[in-house]
N, C-alpha and C positions, 0 to 999 in steps of 0.2 A: 668690427667693421668687415663687410664682405670683401672678398678679393676683387680688385678692380681689373677691368678688361684692358689689356694693352692694345695699342694700335690706333692712332689718330692720324688722319690724312691732312693734306694741305687745305688751307683756308684762303679764301679770296674776299676782298672787299666787293660787295655786291652792287656795283654801279657800272654803267655802260657809257662809254664815250661814243661808241658806234654800235654796229650790230652785235647782238649777244654772241659770246663765244662759249660753247657748251663744254662742260668738263667731261671727263671720261671715267665712268665707274670702274673701269678695268685698268686705269692708269696707275703709274708707280707712286708709292708713298715718297714723301720728301722728308728725309730724316737728317737732322743735324748730327754729323758724325761725333760720337763720343759724348753727346749731351743727353742728360736724362732728367726726368721728374720723379722724385721719390715721394710716395704718399705713405704717411705713417698711420698706424692704427688709431682709431678714436680713443682708445684707452690710454694712449700716451699722455701724460700729464703736462710735460714741458717739452715743447719742440726744441728749444735751445739746448737743453741738457741732452736730449736724445741725439741731436745733430752733433754736439760736441763729442759724444761717445763714438759715433760713427766716424767722424773726421780723425779722431785720435787712433781708433782701431784700424781703419782702412787707408789712412793717409791721403785724404783729399780735402779741398776747401770748397764749401758750398758757394753758389753764385747768388741765389735768392732764397729767402725763407718765407714760407706761407703759414700763417697762424689762424686765419679766420675762415676764409672760404675753404681752405684745406689745412690739414696738419701735414706739413712736409717741406720739401726744399728742392732746388735744382742744383745740378753739379756736373762737372766734367768727370767721367768715370771710365776706368778700364773695364774690359770684360770680366776680369777676376773680381774687381770691386762690385760690379753689378751682380755677379753670382753670389758673392758673400752677403750683399744686402738683401737679395731675394730669399735667402735662407734665414734672415733675421726675423724672429717672431714679432718684433715691433714694427715691421714694414708690411704695409698692405699691398703695395705694388711698386715696381720700378718700370717706368714707361719711357720709350725714346722720345726726345723732344723733336717736334716737327716744325717745318718751315711754314710761315703764314704769308700769304700774298694778298695785296690789295687789288683786287679787281674793283568894353569901354566904347568910345567914339573914335573912329578911324582918323588919325591925324592927317592933315593936308600934306600931300607929297608922297604918301605911302602907296606902294604898289601891292596889290593883293595877288600872290601867285595863284594860278588856277587850282592847284591842289588844296590850298588853304580855303579858297572859296567853295570848292566842291564838297568839303566836309562841313560847311556851315560855320567855320571858325572865324570868318571875316567877310565883309561885303563892301565893295567899293561903292556900289550904288546907294546903299543904305547908310554908308559912312559909319560902319560898326566894326568892332573887333573884340575878341575875347580879352579878358584881363590876364595878368600873370598868374601862374600857379604858385601857391605857397610851398609846394614841394619842389625841391631841386632835382635836376636830371643830370646823370653822368653820361657822357659820350665816350664810350670805349672804342677808340678809333685811331686816327693818325694825329691826334691832338686837335686843338682849336686855335684859330688866330686870336691870340690874347688881347690884341689891340683893336679888333674890329669894332667900329663905332656903333654897329647895328646889333651887337650882342652883349648880353649881361654875363660875362665870363668871370668865374671866381678866380681872381688873380691878385691876391694880396698876401701880406705876411700872415694875416689871421685866417684867410680862407683861400685855398688854392687846390688845384687838382694834382695829378702825379704823372711822372714820366717813367714808364717801365722799360723804355728803350735805353735812355740815358738818365739814370736816377738822379744825377746831380744837376740836370738841366730842367728848365721849365717845360711844361707840356705844350709847347707851341707847335702849330700845324705847319708842316713843310711839304704837304701833298695837296691839300684842298678838300679831300673827302670829308674829314671830320668837321670842318667849318661849314660845309654845305649841309650836313646833317643837323648841326647846331642851329642854323638859321631856320630850317623848317620847323624845328621844335619851338624856338623862342625868339626869333628876330624881333627887335623892339618896335613899338608903335611910336617912334619918336619924331616922325614928320618927314622922313626920307628913307630910301631903300625899299626893302620888302618887310612884310609883317609875317610872324610865325603863328603856329597854332595857338600857343600860349605866350603871347608877346611879352618880353621882359623877364621871363622865367630864368632863374639862375642856372647856368650851365657849368658843370665841373668837367674839365677836359682830362681824360685819362688816356695818355698816349701809349699805345701798344704796337704801333706800326711805324716804320721809318718813312723817309721822304719818297721812296719808290713804292710805298704801300706794302712793304714786306716786314715780317716779324716771325715770332715763334710762339708755340703754345706756352712756353715758359713765360713769355711776356704777357700773353692774354690772361693766363691764370693770375699773374701778378696784378693785372688791372682789376679783375673780379675781386681778388683778395683785398685790394685797397678800398674798393667801393664798399664791400661788406664791413670792413673794419671802421669806416668813416661815415656810414649811412646815418647813424644816430647823431653823431657830432655835427654833421653839416645839413641834416634834413634831406638826404638824398633818398628819394622814394622810388625813382625810376632809373633804369639804365638802358641805353640804346646800343645794340650790337648789330651793326650792319656787316656781318661776317658770315661766312659759310664754308663748309668743307665736308669731308667724309668721316664718319665714325664707324662703329661696329654694330652688329645686331643687338648687342646688349644695351646700346644707347637709344634704341628705338622704343622708348617708353619712359616710365617713371623712374624715380631714384631707386637705387638698389645696387646690383652688380654692374657698376658703370665705370666709365673712364674718368681720369682726373679732371678733365674739363667739365664733364657732367656733374661730378661730385661737387666741384666748386660752385656751380650754379645752384645745385640742390641746397647747399649750405647758405648761399647768399640770399635765396628766396625764403629761407626758413624763418622761424619766429624771432631769432635773435637779431638778424639784419633786416629782414622784411623788404627786400628790394624786388621790384617788378621789372622783368626783362622784356623788352620789345626786340624781336630778332627777325632778320630777313629770311624769307623762304628760299631764296636762291634764283639764279637767272639761267637755268639750264632747260627750261620747258619740259620738266619731268616731275614725277611724284617724289617729293622730298623724303617721305618715310619709307624708303626702299628697305626691303626685309633684311638684306645683308650689309649694305653700305648706305645707311641713311645720311642725308645731309644734316650736319650738326652745326650749331646748336638748334636748328629749326625743328628737328624731330623730338627734342626734349619736351615732355609733357608740362614742364614747369615754366615754359616761356610762352609769350604771346607771339605767334608766328605770323608774319605779314606778307601777303601776296600783293601783286601790283595790277592795276588796271589803268587804262588811258583816260585822260580828260584834257580837252583842248580849250574849253570855254568856262570852266568853273561852275557849270550848271549841270544838273541831272536832266536826262531826257534826250540826249543825243545831239550831235552837231558835226562840224567838219573834223577831219582827222587831225591829230597832233602834227605840228609842222616840223619838229626837229628830227623825227625818225620816220623812215618808210615802213610800211607793213603794219602800222598801228591804226586803231580806230578810237573815236570818242566813245566813252562809256562801254568799252569792251575790255575783257581781260588782256593784259599785256602779252604779246607773243612770246616773250622770254620768260615769263613768270613760272616758277614752280608751283605745284599744287599739292593738296592732301588727297589721300585715297582710302581713308578708313575712319570710322566713327570716332575713335579715340583722338586722333590727330585733328579731325574736323573741329572738335570742340575747342581747340586752342588756336584756330586759324581765323584770320580776319583780313580784309582787303582795304587798300588805300591807293590813292593816285601815285603812280611811279614812272610816268612817261613825260619827258620834257619838263622837268621840275626846276624852277628858277629859285635860287637861294644864295646865301652868302658864300664868298670865296676867300681864299687866303692871299697874303702877300701885300706888296706895296699898292697903295690906292684902295685897299679894303673893298674889293669889288664883289661882283656877283657872277654866277655861272648857271647854265642850264644843262643838266645831265639826266640820265634815266637809269632805272634799276630798282630792284626790290630794296636796295639800300635807301633809295629816295622815298619809297612808300613807308618804310619802317618809322622814321622820325615823325610822320604824321600821327601815327598811333602812339608813339612815346609822348608827344605833346598832349594828345587827348587823354592819355592815362594820367599824366601829371595833373590836368585839370579835374579829372574824376576823383583824384585823391584829395585835392583842395585848391580853391581859388582864393587869391588875395581879396577879391571883391565879395565872395559869398561864403568863405569859410570852408569847413570840412565837407567833402563830397561823398558820394555813395561808395567810392572805392577806398575810403580812408582806412578801413580795417581789413581790406581784402587783398590778398596776395596770390590767390589761386588763379592760374592763367585762364582756365575755362570759364570761371566765374567772371573774370575781368572782361572777357570777350562778350559775354551776354550783356554786360553793362555798357560796352562801347559801341556795339554794332546797331545798325538800323535794320529793322525788319519791315520797314515801309517800302514796298516794291517800287514806288515812284522814285526813290532815291538810289536805286540799285544800278547794276550794269549787266551787260551780256556776259554770263559766266557765273553770276551769283546764284544762290539756291532757287530764286524765282525763275531764272533763265539758265538752267544748268547745262554744262557741257558733259556729255556722258563720260563717266570714269574720272572726272576731275572735280575737286572741291576747292574753290577759291575763297569761299566764305562770304559773309555779308559785308557790305561796305561800312567802314568805321565813320563815326560822326563826332563832331565836337561843337554842335550847334544844329541849326535847321538849314539844310542845304536849299539853295534856290533852284527851282526847276526852269529848264530852258523853255522858251516859247515853242509851242507845238500844237498838235491837234489829234483828235481821234475821229474815227468814222463810225457812223451808224447806218443801218439799212432796215427798211420796213416794207412789207412784212418779212419775217425770217424765212418764209417758204411760199412758193407760188406753184400752181398747176396750170398748164396750158395745153390745149389740143393742137395737134400738128396742123400747121398752116396759119396759126394765130399768133398774136403778140401778147406780152404781159410786161408790167412795169414794177420797179422797186423805187422807193423814195430814199435817196442818199442824203445823209446829213453830215456836215463838217462841224465838229465841236472844237472851237479854237480856245487855247489856253495861254495865259501869261503874255498876252499882247501879240500873238502870232498873226501876221498880216499878209503873208505871202499867198500868191495864187496856188490853188491845188488843182492838179489835173488828174483825170481818172482813166483806169483801164480795168479789164476784167479777163479772167482766165477760167478754164474749166467748162466752156460752152460745149454742148453736144454737137455732133456732126451736123452740118447743114443748118446751123443756127447762127444768127448775127446779133450784134449788140451795138448800141450807141448811147452816149450820154448827152443830156441837154441841161445845162451847158457842159461842154467837154472839159472846161477849166473855169474855176470861179474864185473870186476873192470874197465871196459871200459864204453862206452856210448850207446850201443845198444844191442838189442836182437830181435828175431823174434818169435811171437806167431802163432802157427799153430792150427787151430780148424778143427777137422775131424768129419764128420757126417756119419751115415749109412742109410740104406734104411728105417729104422723104426724111425729115429729121428723125434721128434715132430716139425711140421711146425709152423711157426709164427716168430714174432720179439722179441728178448730178449736183455736186457742190460747186458753186461759183465763188471765186475769190475776187473781191473788188479791191483795187489798190488805189490809194490817193497819194500823190507825190507833190511836194512843194517845200521850198525853203530848206532843202537838204534833208527833209524828213519824209519817210514813207510809212504809211499805216494801212492796215488791211481789215476787211470785215468779210465774213462768209454768209452766203444765203443758199437755200436749197431750191432747185427747179425740177419739177416733175413734168415730163412730156407724155401726154396721154395718147 
């Protein structure tokens, strides 16, 4: 096994209650004093026997043992013990432990969150929703509300999740974040509350963060290890990790000379466990695959990395801005969302709604809450991935035998430009790749219109007039009046529309020149505005 790179930085839960708070790539690492993660060589046959030898020889007691995602353990160690272990030929690496911070037919009475509708996973107007996935989903997070009536949580003697914070306790949510993630994945279609992407899908809570949203890498690796060890037993095919922090340059790529966290995910996605990971891109409005300090696990090639965009109405095609946050727009990349900046990472990047997402919440009353972040975008993709693996209604899906992240993205994304957003590859932002939007059905398009102009070009002598026929092509029941304007006119030329505003389908643009109008060819931009939507069309005008 190759030597593993030491040095993992702080992790945050990637949700936002208010404005995004950017991290600092130059900030200090957050190390748990005296706490370490020991990774053994792959050639070690028995973790227990090797650990017993180390404990006896060096005089310490291990805290947690990893046998599946990693071969290794965590322990409180002195500097001398660390030095001795690093010299041991059976030890691949000894890394400091780091602090983790939390940052069918639709049943009557069900609410369809805008993000769920935007992906085509459910429709309130058509009274339709997806069925449950036959593949279970692990939520590696703050736990999940085990008693929430709108969730199908594994919580029995025969089937249950795991608590890596307090192993003797149930993995109940005491923060809210994990329950919110779980609802977007699989809130039930039971006649009240909200509906998820794959309603009723079984959720396995894996608690790695405490009530304040804090934890350690030791606990996160514990969670990945538990999922890998139990994936076959419980049918867990997908894991949601709405977490992010800093890794090292060695982590910015595929499996190999990597950190303990990366190696754990490499093994969990491998053929023996076969778990597919949906991971948040991060909320710092920067490129997550930074050359020296990439955001992890987002930069790992083995995970599906999810960016966020805004959606206010559950429809593609643009509309009013989301109401819960300022500075956002409908069908536009989220202002806080991280992005990719190279072809390799582009391949495992995909986008989903992450602004003003309504989902389940924890605590008495089993309520609901609206929050934002790439954390909220990620479970949309986790739910879609679970459905791609297999649906209770339709059986095995196209992702049933596929665990490669880049391949999964090609199966989950829509390359229909009508279903996209400002910032996707059809409408790119220079230097930023947010990916195509993920789908879990056929999204509904918002009422809107397009403009046409005929002919495409006109010639006119100075002192004369010419006209263009303007057409308004209305779609999806758009009924608002459309008003017109034009820009790009040559000097000493005027323009008018007849009518200047219409609820119909046509208007006439008249351009009038005078004897002193500048000769030459100009491009005129005609704009139609109505119902909160603006569309443009261009024509050419030559003044002779």
